[in-house]
N, C-alpha and C positions, 0 to 999 in steps of 0.2 A: 275747433278751439276747445282744449280741455278745460275743465272747471278750475284747475289750479293756475292757469295762465292769467296773468293780470293784463291790464290794458297796455302798459308799457312794453311788456314782452310781446304781445300781439303786434303792436305798432312796429317794433324792432324787426320781427320776423317778416312782416309785410314789406317793410322798406328793403330788407335784404333780398327778398324774392323779386321785388321790382328791379332792384339794381342788377341782379343776375340776369333777369330777362332783358334789360336794356343793354347790358354788355354783350349778350348773345346777339341781339339785333344789330349792334354796331359791328360785331365780327362778321355776321352774315352780309351786311352791307359792303364791308371792305372786300369780302370774298367775291361778291357779285361784280364789283367794280373791276377787280383783277380779272375775273372771268370774261367780262366784256372786252377788256383790253386784249386778252389772249385771242378771243374770237375775231376781233378786228385784225390783229396781226396775222392770224391764220387765213382770213379772207384775202388779205393783201398778198400773202405768199401764194395762195391758190390762183389769184389773178395773174401774178407774175409767171407762174408755172404754165398756165394756160397760154399766155402770150409766147413763151419760149417754144412750147409745143406747136402752136399755130405757125410761128416763124419757121420752125424746122420742117413742118409738113409742106409749107408753101415752097421752101427752097428745094426740097426733094422732088416735088412735082415739077418745078421748073427744070431741074436737072434731067428728070425723066423725059419731059417734053422735048428738051434739046437733043437728048440721045436718040429719040425717035425720028428726028428730022435729019 
């Protein structure tokens, strides 16, 4: 704080800095929530893909086994 700054100016600058910090925290929080939703969606998609692959492999093995008999 420079010597020419009075108490009101200091208070105003501190409040502005706190407001900026709180706004950034709010933005980060919203981004984290969005990221968590995207992660969950991706997890579900991967589970579905795994199920499709498992079903395909099982069906192909059954075809192969029938062809060998």
